[in-house]
PQR file of N, CA, C, O and H, with PARSE charges and radii, in Angstrom:
ATOM      1  N   MET A   1       0.846  -1.200   0.000 -0.4000 1.5000
ATOM      2  CA  MET A   1       0.000   0.000   0.000 -0.0000 2.0000
ATOM      3  C   MET A   1       0.884   1.255   0.000  0.5500 1.7000
ATOM      4  O   MET A   1       1.829   1.365   0.782 -0.5500 1.4000
ATOM      5  N   ASN A   2       0.570   2.159  -0.858 -0.4000 1.5000
ATOM      6  CA  ASN A   2       1.377   3.379  -0.978 -0.0000 2.0000
ATOM      7  C   ASN A   2       0.866   4.430   0.005  0.5500 1.7000
ATOM      8  O   ASN A   2      -0.280   4.869  -0.093 -0.5500 1.4000
ATOM      9  H   ASN A   2      -0.197   2.070  -1.493  0.4000 1.0000
ATOM     10  N   MET A   3       1.715   4.834   0.951 -0.4000 1.5000
ATOM     11  CA  MET A   3       1.307   5.796   1.984 -0.0000 2.0000
ATOM     12  C   MET A   3       1.285   7.231   1.469  0.5500 1.7000
ATOM     13  O   MET A   3       0.691   8.107   2.097 -0.5500 1.4000
ATOM     14  H   MET A   3       2.646   4.478   1.030  0.4000 1.0000
ATOM     15  N   LYS A   4       1.934   7.474   0.325 -0.4000 1.5000
ATOM     16  CA  LYS A   4       1.973   8.836  -0.211 -0.0000 2.0000
ATOM     17  C   LYS A   4       0.576   9.320  -0.605  0.5500 1.7000
ATOM     18  O   LYS A   4       0.305  10.520  -0.558 -0.5500 1.4000
ATOM     19  H   LYS A   4       2.417   6.762  -0.184  0.4000 1.0000
ATOM     20  N   ILE A   5      -0.295   8.419  -0.984 -0.4000 1.5000
ATOM     21  CA  ILE A   5      -1.653   8.784  -1.396 -0.0000 2.0000
ATOM     22  C   ILE A   5      -2.462   9.252  -0.182  0.5500 1.7000
ATOM     23  O   ILE A   5      -3.263  10.182  -0.284 -0.5500 1.4000
ATOM     24  H   ILE A   5      -0.075   7.444  -1.022  0.4000 1.0000
ATOM     25  N   LEU A   6      -2.248   8.603   0.965 -0.4000 1.5000
ATOM     26  CA  LEU A   6      -3.046   8.909   2.151 -0.0000 2.0000
ATOM     27  C   LEU A   6      -2.614  10.199   2.840  0.5500 1.7000
ATOM     28  O   LEU A   6      -3.450  10.918   3.385 -0.5500 1.4000
ATOM     29  H   LEU A   6      -1.598   7.848   1.048  0.4000 1.0000
ATOM     30  N   THR A   7      -1.318  10.496   2.822 -0.4000 1.5000
ATOM     31  CA  THR A   7      -0.842  11.706   3.500 -0.0000 2.0000
ATOM     32  C   THR A   7      -0.645  12.816   2.474  0.5500 1.7000
ATOM     33  O   THR A   7       0.124  12.648   1.527 -0.5500 1.4000
ATOM     34  H   THR A   7      -0.639   9.911   2.379  0.4000 1.0000
ATOM     35  N   PRO A   8      -1.329  13.952   2.648 -0.5600 1.5000
ATOM     36  CA  PRO A   8      -1.164  15.049   1.695  0.2800 2.0000
ATOM     37  C   PRO A   8       0.220  15.674   1.807  0.5500 1.7000
ATOM     38  O   PRO A   8       0.860  15.606   2.857 -0.5500 1.4000
ATOM     39  N   SER A   9       0.669  16.275   0.730 -0.4000 1.5000
ATOM     40  CA  SER A   9       1.985  16.918   0.739 -0.0000 2.0000
ATOM     41  C   SER A   9       1.969  18.129   1.658  0.5500 1.7000
ATOM     42  O   SER A   9       0.904  18.594   2.065 -0.5500 1.4000
ATOM     43  H   SER A   9       0.149  16.330  -0.123  0.4000 1.0000
ATOM     44  N   VAL A  10       3.138  18.633   1.978 -0.4000 1.5000
ATOM     45  CA  VAL A  10       3.243  19.790   2.876 -0.0000 2.0000
ATOM     46  C   VAL A  10       2.552  21.018   2.278  0.5500 1.7000
ATOM     47  O   VAL A  10       1.788  21.670   2.989 -0.5500 1.4000
ATOM     48  H   VAL A  10       4.003  18.255   1.647  0.4000 1.0000
ATOM     49  N   PRO A  11       2.780  21.369   1.000 -0.5600 1.5000
ATOM     50  CA  PRO A  11       2.040  22.514   0.441  0.2800 2.0000
ATOM     51  C   PRO A  11       0.528  22.303   0.480  0.5500 1.7000
ATOM     52  O   PRO A  11      -0.232  23.252   0.673 -0.5500 1.4000
ATOM     53  N   GLY A  12       0.102  21.061   0.296 -0.4000 1.5000
ATOM     54  CA  GLY A  12      -1.325  20.756   0.377 -0.0000 2.0000
ATOM     55  C   GLY A  12      -1.867  21.008   1.768  0.5500 1.7000
ATOM     56  O   GLY A  12      -2.953  21.565   1.929 -0.5500 1.4000
ATOM     57  H   GLY A  12       0.720  20.291   0.139  0.4000 1.0000
ATOM     58  N   ARG A  13      -1.107  20.596   2.778 -0.4000 1.5000
ATOM     59  CA  ARG A  13      -1.522  20.826   4.172 -0.0000 2.0000
ATOM     60  C   ARG A  13      -1.596  22.313   4.477  0.5500 1.7000
ATOM     61  O   ARG A  13      -2.544  22.771   5.115 -0.5500 1.4000
ATOM     62  H   ARG A  13      -0.225  20.144   2.648  0.4000 1.0000
ATOM     63  N   VAL A  14      -0.604  23.067   4.026 -0.4000 1.5000
ATOM     64  CA  VAL A  14      -0.576  24.513   4.264 -0.0000 2.0000
ATOM     65  C   VAL A  14      -1.776  25.168   3.599  0.5500 1.7000
ATOM     66  O   VAL A  14      -2.412  26.044   4.184 -0.5500 1.4000
ATOM     67  H   VAL A  14       0.166  22.694   3.508  0.4000 1.0000
ATOM     68  N   PHE A  15      -2.087  24.745   2.380 -0.4000 1.5000
ATOM     69  CA  PHE A  15      -3.225  25.309   1.652 -0.0000 2.0000
ATOM     70  C   PHE A  15      -4.527  25.037   2.386  0.5500 1.7000
ATOM     71  O   PHE A  15      -5.358  25.933   2.533 -0.5500 1.4000
ATOM     72  H   PHE A  15      -1.570  24.033   1.905  0.4000 1.0000
ATOM     73  N   ILE A  16      -4.710  23.801   2.848 -0.4000 1.5000
ATOM     74  CA  ILE A  16      -5.927  23.439   3.588 -0.0000 2.0000
ATOM     75  C   ILE A  16      -6.014  24.235   4.882  0.5500 1.7000
ATOM     76  O   ILE A  16      -7.092  24.695   5.258 -0.5500 1.4000
ATOM     77  H   ILE A  16      -4.035  23.073   2.729  0.4000 1.0000
ATOM     78  N   PHE A  17      -4.873  24.402   5.571 -0.4000 1.5000
ATOM     79  CA  PHE A  17      -4.839  25.163   6.818 -0.0000 2.0000
ATOM     80  C   PHE A  17      -5.255  26.615   6.590  0.5500 1.7000
ATOM     81  O   PHE A  17      -6.050  27.167   7.351 -0.5500 1.4000
ATOM     82  H   PHE A  17      -3.997  24.029   5.266  0.4000 1.0000
ATOM     83  N   ILE A  18      -4.716  27.225   5.544 -0.4000 1.5000
ATOM     84  CA  ILE A  18      -5.062  28.620   5.222 -0.0000 2.0000
ATOM     85  C   ILE A  18      -6.536  28.717   4.850  0.5500 1.7000
ATOM     86  O   ILE A  18      -7.230  29.642   5.273 -0.5500 1.4000
ATOM     87  H   ILE A  18      -4.071  26.776   4.926  0.4000 1.0000
ATOM     88  N   LEU A  19      -7.012  27.762   4.060 -0.4000 1.5000
ATOM     89  CA  LEU A  19      -8.413  27.762   3.632 -0.0000 2.0000
ATOM     90  C   LEU A  19      -9.350  27.669   4.832  0.5500 1.7000
ATOM     91  O   LEU A  19     -10.353  28.380   4.894 -0.5500 1.4000
ATOM     92  H   LEU A  19      -6.449  27.010   3.716  0.4000 1.0000
ATOM     93  N   LEU A  20      -9.026  26.790   5.788 -0.4000 1.5000
ATOM     94  CA  LEU A  20      -9.858  26.646   6.982 -0.0000 2.0000
ATOM     95  C   LEU A  20      -9.871  27.923   7.808  0.5500 1.7000
ATOM     96  O   LEU A  20     -10.916  28.316   8.328 -0.5500 1.4000
ATOM     97  H   LEU A  20      -8.211  26.213   5.737  0.4000 1.0000
ATOM     98  N   ASN A  21      -8.720  28.575   7.934 -0.4000 1.5000
ATOM     99  CA  ASN A  21      -8.667  29.820   8.703 -0.0000 2.0000
ATOM    100  C   ASN A  21      -9.455  30.933   8.035  0.5500 1.7000
ATOM    101  O   ASN A  21     -10.135  31.702   8.714 -0.5500 1.4000
ATOM    102  H   ASN A  21      -7.871  28.256   7.512  0.4000 1.0000
ATOM    103  N   ILE A  22      -9.374  31.031   6.711 -0.4000 1.5000
ATOM    104  CA  ILE A  22     -10.156  32.040   5.982 -0.0000 2.0000
ATOM    105  C   ILE A  22     -11.643  31.760   6.179  0.5500 1.7000
ATOM    106  O   ILE A  22     -12.419  32.681   6.431 -0.5500 1.4000
ATOM    107  H   ILE A  22      -8.822  30.406   6.159  0.4000 1.0000
ATOM    108  N   TRP A  23     -12.045  30.488   6.064 -0.4000 1.5000
ATOM    109  CA  TRP A  23     -13.448  30.116   6.223 -0.0000 2.0000
ATOM    110  C   TRP A  23     -13.939  30.445   7.632  0.5500 1.7000
ATOM    111  O   TRP A  23     -15.048  30.950   7.803 -0.5500 1.4000
ATOM    112  H   TRP A  23     -11.414  29.739   5.859  0.4000 1.0000
ATOM    113  N   ARG A  24     -13.110  30.157   8.640 -0.4000 1.5000
ATOM    114  CA  ARG A  24     -13.490  30.427  10.029 -0.0000 2.0000
ATOM    115  C   ARG A  24     -13.669  31.932  10.249  0.5500 1.7000
ATOM    116  O   ARG A  24     -14.628  32.359  10.891 -0.5500 1.4000
ATOM    117  H   ARG A  24     -12.209  29.746   8.501  0.4000 1.0000
ATOM    118  N   PHE A  25     -12.753  32.722   9.720 -0.4000 1.5000
ATOM    119  CA  PHE A  25     -12.837  34.181   9.869 -0.0000 2.0000
ATOM    120  C   PHE A  25     -14.062  34.721   9.137  0.5500 1.7000
ATOM    121  O   PHE A  25     -14.755  35.606   9.639 -0.5500 1.4000
ATOM    122  H   PHE A  25     -11.973  32.374   9.198  0.4000 1.0000
ATOM    123  N   TYR A  26     -14.323  34.175   7.935 -0.4000 1.5000
ATOM    124  CA  TYR A  26     -15.456  34.643   7.135 -0.0000 2.0000
ATOM    125  C   TYR A  26     -16.772  34.358   7.849  0.5500 1.7000
ATOM    126  O   TYR A  26     -17.632  35.236   7.927 -0.5500 1.4000
ATOM    127  H   TYR A  26     -13.760  33.457   7.528  0.4000 1.0000
ATOM    128  N   THR A  27     -16.940  33.158   8.366 -0.4000 1.5000
ATOM    129  CA  THR A  27     -18.193  32.815   9.049 -0.0000 2.0000
ATOM    130  C   THR A  27     -18.348  33.625  10.328  0.5500 1.7000
ATOM    131  O   THR A  27     -19.460  34.020  10.677 -0.5500 1.4000
ATOM    132  H   THR A  27     -16.241  32.445   8.302  0.4000 1.0000
ATOM    133  N   ALA A  28     -17.240  33.880  11.035 -0.4000 1.5000
ATOM    134  CA  ALA A  28     -17.308  34.685  12.258 -0.0000 2.0000
ATOM    135  C   ALA A  28     -17.720  36.117  11.934  0.5500 1.7000
ATOM    136  O   ALA A  28     -18.540  36.697  12.646 -0.5500 1.4000
ATOM    137  H   ALA A  28     -16.336  33.559  10.751  0.4000 1.0000
ATOM    138  N   SER A  29     -17.166  36.691  10.876 -0.4000 1.5000
ATOM    139  CA  SER A  29     -17.510  38.068  10.520 -0.0000 2.0000
ATOM    140  C   SER A  29     -18.936  38.148   9.995  0.5500 1.7000
ATOM    141  O   SER A  29     -19.624  39.143  10.223 -0.5500 1.4000
ATOM    142  H   SER A  29     -16.500  36.219  10.298  0.4000 1.0000
ATOM    143  N   GLU A  30     -19.389  37.106   9.289 -0.4000 1.5000
ATOM    144  CA  GLU A  30     -20.772  37.071   8.802 -0.0000 2.0000
ATOM    145  C   GLU A  30     -21.738  37.058   9.983  0.5500 1.7000
ATOM    146  O   GLU A  30     -22.740  37.774   9.978 -0.5500 1.4000
ATOM    147  H   GLU A  30     -18.830  36.298   9.103  0.4000 1.0000
ATOM    148  N   THR A  31     -21.439  36.251  10.985 -0.4000 1.5000
ATOM    149  CA  THR A  31     -22.294  36.175  12.170 -0.0000 2.0000
ATOM    150  C   THR A  31     -22.327  37.516  12.883  0.5500 1.7000
ATOM    151  O   THR A  31     -23.389  37.967  13.312 -0.5500 1.4000
ATOM    152  H   THR A  31     -20.626  35.670  10.989  0.4000 1.0000
ATOM    153  N   TYR A  32     -21.165  38.159  13.014 -0.4000 1.5000
ATOM    154  CA  TYR A  32     -21.084  39.458  13.682 -0.0000 2.0000
ATOM    155  C   TYR A  32     -21.902  40.493  12.923  0.5500 1.7000
ATOM    156  O   TYR A  32     -22.634  41.274  13.531 -0.5500 1.4000
ATOM    157  H   TYR A  32     -20.302  37.792  12.665  0.4000 1.0000
ATOM    158  N   ALA A  33     -21.784  40.504  11.597 -0.4000 1.5000
ATOM    159  CA  ALA A  33     -22.538  41.456  10.778 -0.0000 2.0000
ATOM    160  C   ALA A  33     -24.033  41.185  10.898  0.5500 1.7000
ATOM    161  O   ALA A  33     -24.830  42.120  10.970 -0.5500 1.4000
ATOM    162  H   ALA A  33     -21.190  39.870  11.103  0.4000 1.0000
ATOM    163  N   GLY A  34     -24.417  39.915  10.921 -0.4000 1.5000
ATOM    164  CA  GLY A  34     -25.825  39.558  11.053 -0.0000 2.0000
ATOM    165  C   GLY A  34     -26.407  40.020  12.371  0.5500 1.7000
ATOM    166  O   GLY A  34     -27.523  40.538  12.409 -0.5500 1.4000
ATOM    167  H   GLY A  34     -23.769  39.155  10.863  0.4000 1.0000
ATOM    168  N   ILE A  35     -25.668  39.841  13.453 -0.4000 1.5000
ATOM    169  CA  ILE A  35     -26.125  40.277  14.778 -0.0000 2.0000
ATOM    170  C   ILE A  35     -26.254  41.797  14.796  0.5500 1.7000
ATOM    171  O   ILE A  35     -27.213  42.336  15.349 -0.5500 1.4000
ATOM    172  H   ILE A  35     -24.761  39.421  13.422  0.4000 1.0000
ATOM    173  N   LYS A  36     -25.285  42.489  14.188 -0.4000 1.5000
ATOM    174  CA  LYS A  36     -25.313  43.951  14.143 -0.0000 2.0000
ATOM    175  C   LYS A  36     -26.550  44.451  13.401  0.5500 1.7000
ATOM    176  O   LYS A  36     -27.207  45.396  13.838 -0.5500 1.4000
ATOM    177  H   LYS A  36     -24.507  42.051  13.738  0.4000 1.0000
ATOM    178  N   ILE A  37     -26.863  43.806  12.272 -0.4000 1.5000
ATOM    179  CA  ILE A  37     -28.028  44.211  11.474 -0.0000 2.0000
ATOM    180  C   ILE A  37     -29.307  43.979  12.261  0.5500 1.7000
ATOM    181  O   ILE A  37     -30.175  44.851  12.297 -0.5500 1.4000
ATOM    182  H   ILE A  37     -26.329  43.039  11.917  0.4000 1.0000
ATOM    183  N   VAL A  38     -29.437  42.824  12.889 -0.4000 1.5000
ATOM    184  CA  VAL A  38     -30.644  42.507  13.667 -0.0000 2.0000
ATOM    185  C   VAL A  38     -30.808  43.500  14.809  0.5500 1.7000
ATOM    186  O   VAL A  38     -31.920  43.964  15.064 -0.5500 1.4000
ATOM    187  H   VAL A  38     -28.731  42.115  12.860  0.4000 1.0000
ATOM    188  N   LYS A  39     -29.725  43.834  15.500 -0.4000 1.5000
ATOM    189  CA  LYS A  39     -29.804  44.801  16.599 -0.0000 2.0000
ATOM    190  C   LYS A  39     -30.244  46.169  16.097  0.5500 1.7000
ATOM    191  O   LYS A  39     -31.073  46.829  16.723 -0.5500 1.4000
ATOM    192  H   LYS A  39     -28.822  43.458  15.294  0.4000 1.0000
ATOM    193  N   THR A  40     -29.690  46.594  14.969 -0.4000 1.5000
ATOM    194  CA  THR A  40     -30.041  47.899  14.403 -0.0000 2.0000
ATOM    195  C   THR A  40     -31.511  47.942  14.008  0.5500 1.7000
ATOM    196  O   THR A  40     -32.211  48.911  14.303 -0.5500 1.4000
ATOM    197  H   THR A  40     -29.016  46.058  14.460  0.4000 1.0000
ATOM    198  N   VAL A  41     -31.972  46.897  13.345 -0.4000 1.5000
ATOM    199  CA  VAL A  41     -33.378  46.841  12.925 -0.0000 2.0000
ATOM    200  C   VAL A  41     -34.287  46.829  14.146  0.5500 1.7000
ATOM    201  O   VAL A  41     -35.308  47.516  14.160 -0.5500 1.4000
ATOM    202  H   VAL A  41     -31.403  46.111  13.105  0.4000 1.0000
ATOM    203  N   ALA A  42     -33.933  46.061  15.166 -0.4000 1.5000
ATOM    204  CA  ALA A  42     -34.746  45.992  16.382 -0.0000 2.0000
ATOM    205  C   ALA A  42     -34.805  47.349  17.072  0.5500 1.7000
ATOM    206  O   ALA A  42     -35.873  47.768  17.519 -0.5500 1.4000
ATOM    207  H   ALA A  42     -33.103  45.502  15.154  0.4000 1.0000
ATOM    208  N   MET A  43     -33.677  48.038  17.164 -0.4000 1.5000
ATOM    209  CA  MET A  43     -33.657  49.360  17.801 -0.0000 2.0000
ATOM    210  C   MET A  43     -34.493  50.358  17.007  0.5500 1.7000
ATOM    211  O   MET A  43     -35.227  51.157  17.588 -0.5500 1.4000
ATOM    212  H   MET A  43     -32.810  47.699  16.801  0.4000 1.0000
ATOM    213  N   ASN A  44     -34.384  50.314  15.687 -0.4000 1.5000
ATOM    214  CA  ASN A  44     -35.174  51.214  14.849 -0.0000 2.0000
ATOM    215  C   ASN A  44     -36.663  50.941  15.022  0.5500 1.7000
ATOM    216  O   ASN A  44     -37.468  51.869  15.089 -0.5500 1.4000
ATOM    217  H   ASN A  44     -33.787  49.664  15.215  0.4000 1.0000
ATOM    218  N   PHE A  45     -37.022  49.671  15.094 -0.4000 1.5000
ATOM    219  CA  PHE A  45     -38.429  49.310  15.260 -0.0000 2.0000
ATOM    220  C   PHE A  45     -38.950  49.778  16.616  0.5500 1.7000
ATOM    221  O   PHE A  45     -40.045  50.332  16.708 -0.5500 1.4000
ATOM    222  H   PHE A  45     -36.368  48.916  15.040  0.4000 1.0000
ATOM    223  N   LEU A  46     -38.166  49.556  17.663 -0.4000 1.5000
ATOM    224  CA  LEU A  46     -38.602  49.935  19.011 -0.0000 2.0000
ATOM    225  C   LEU A  46     -38.702  51.449  19.172  0.5500 1.7000
ATOM    226  O   LEU A  46     -39.605  51.936  19.851 -0.5500 1.4000
ATOM    227  H   LEU A  46     -37.276  49.106  17.589  0.4000 1.0000
ATOM    228  N   THR A  47     -37.803  52.187  18.567 -0.4000 1.5000
ATOM    229  CA  THR A  47     -37.829  53.644  18.711 -0.0000 2.0000
ATOM    230  C   THR A  47     -38.845  54.290  17.777  0.5500 1.7000
ATOM    231  O   THR A  47     -39.256  55.429  18.001 -0.5500 1.4000
ATOM    232  H   THR A  47     -37.069  51.791  18.015  0.4000 1.0000
ATOM    233  N   SER A  48     -39.258  53.568  16.724 -0.4000 1.5000
ATOM    234  CA  SER A  48     -40.207  54.162  15.777 -0.0000 2.0000
ATOM    235  C   SER A  48     -41.662  53.956  16.205  0.5500 1.7000
ATOM    236  O   SER A  48     -42.551  54.644  15.703 -0.5500 1.4000
ATOM    237  H   SER A  48     -38.925  52.643  16.542  0.4000 1.0000
ATOM    238  N   THR A  49     -41.918  53.024  17.119 -0.4000 1.5000
ATOM    239  CA  THR A  49     -43.300  52.787  17.542 -0.0000 2.0000
ATOM    240  C   THR A  49     -43.797  53.959  18.382  0.5500 1.7000
ATOM    241  O   THR A  49     -43.068  54.501  19.213 -0.5500 1.4000
ATOM    242  H   THR A  49     -41.196  52.464  17.526  0.4000 1.0000
ATOM    243  N   ASP A  50     -45.025  54.331  18.153 -0.4000 1.5000
ATOM    244  CA  ASP A  50     -45.609  55.478  18.860 -0.0000 2.0000
ATOM    245  C   ASP A  50     -46.042  55.039  20.254  0.5500 1.7000
ATOM    246  O   ASP A  50     -46.843  54.112  20.377 -0.5500 1.4000
ATOM    247  H   ASP A  50     -45.618  53.892  17.478  0.4000 1.0000
ATOM    248  N   PRO A  51     -45.543  55.670  21.295 -0.5600 1.5000
ATOM    249  CA  PRO A  51     -45.893  55.238  22.658  0.2800 2.0000
ATOM    250  C   PRO A  51     -47.350  55.519  23.041  0.5500 1.7000
ATOM    251  O   PRO A  51     -47.867  54.905  23.974 -0.5500 1.4000
ATOM    252  N   SER A  52     -48.013  56.428  22.342 -0.4000 1.5000
ATOM    253  CA  SER A  52     -49.382  56.782  22.751 -0.0000 2.0000
ATOM    254  C   SER A  52     -50.413  55.748  22.380  0.5500 1.7000
ATOM    255  O   SER A  52     -51.596  55.926  22.667 -0.5500 1.4000
ATOM    256  H   SER A  52     -47.593  56.927  21.584  0.4000 1.0000
TER
END
């Protein structure tokens, strides 16, 4: 059995590592932006309702 097929090369590992970090950062920033938008919309809705 050839072990070279099962273990990725070093550049391959580095590429996968970078890709995972970019993906993690992207999803984290997306979540942060989503929370910010929801908070802004909620505040606008609460302040726009007429208290009377």
